[in-house]
C-alpha positions, 0 to 999 in steps of 0.5 A: 500500500502506498504511503499517503499523507494524512489530510486531517488529524484531530488532537484534543487535550484531555480537560480537567486531568488530575494532578498525578501523585507518586504511585497513582495507577496511571492507566486507571486515571487515564481511562477515567479522564478519557471517559470524563471527556466523552472519548471512547478510544478506537483502533489507530487512536494515539494517546500522548502523555507528558513525561512528567506525569509518568515520572511522577506516577513512577515515584521518580521525584528526588529530594536534593537534600538526600543527594550526596555529591561524589568527587566527580560531581563536585569537579563537574559542578565547579567547571560548569557552575551548577549545583553539585547535587543536580550533577550527581543525579545527572551522572547517575542517570548517564552513560557519559558526558558528551559536551559541557560548558558553563551552565550546559551539560549534554550527556548520553542518558542510560537509555541512549538519549543524547540530551541536556541534564539527562532530562532531569528537571525542577519545573512543574513539580511541587517543592513541599516545605520549601525544599528542592526536588528534581524529577528524573525520567521514567525508568523504561518509557517503552515498557510503560507505554506497552503496559498502558497500551495493554490496559487501554486496549483491554478497556476500550476493545481497540488497538491503540498507540501510546507515546510518552513525549518530552521536550528536547533541544537540537544541536543546530536549531534554536528552541525545544520540540516534542520528541517521543521518549517511549512508544507502543502500538505504532511504528516509531520509525517509518521507512520509505526506502524503496517507495516511489517519489512523485516521479516514480523514482525509488526513495533510497534513504528516507525514513520518517520519525513518525512518533516524534512528529506525533509527539511534537504535534501534541506538544503544541497543545500541551504547552511548556509551562503552566497549561496543565494539559499533559495528555492529548488524544490523537485521531485520524492517523493511519499506518500499515507498517508494524510497530517498533519502539521509540528506541528505534529512533536512536541513531546507533553510535557508529552512525553518529558523525558528530559526537 
């Protein structure tokens, strides 16, 4: 079947989505919110969740007062002028430092993402008793997506896609954009290799970061600050290719020409 562009896609943020607390059953909260919004999921629907609510549900909140910086963390903190406790968390979540300069630390996260600060953030989280907290990325976003998909499929008798998105900067572009940290139930990476172009010439290298494009579209509705809309329902997408996880989007190290 030829790969045709979509002519209409509908994205809707779930209204009145509750604040997520550690150990909340995210699947149950999602199902209740979808029902509250009058949405019955259908096959090929996609649910996009902001990384923060997943991390909160998984209890990935860390009190900085409980973090003891290592000698390496103290060294890096002095070099780039950052809180040594945050540096310790970043190092503990990373495989290696890719680049650094004052105020900036780019690392390879333990899951393979190349990103600033291992995705650890202090925004849009509660800081009770005037103490500082930080939120780590989910333990295994693809696995979480698969678990949520299973619960949603079972409840709505459908075959849906699930994406966890986050905001990434890019080396040669200003600003951040939504990307897929995890996915299930859809082809995260779509290959157009061998398919004809407009003039019948076979495509040789083209691949589409399908899950990233969905994540970026959902980010427009979620917002980046105080919008409070962490879940987006997407309808109208079509695909025939088999599912592959968001890990498929990570460029293998031997193909990385810039690191």
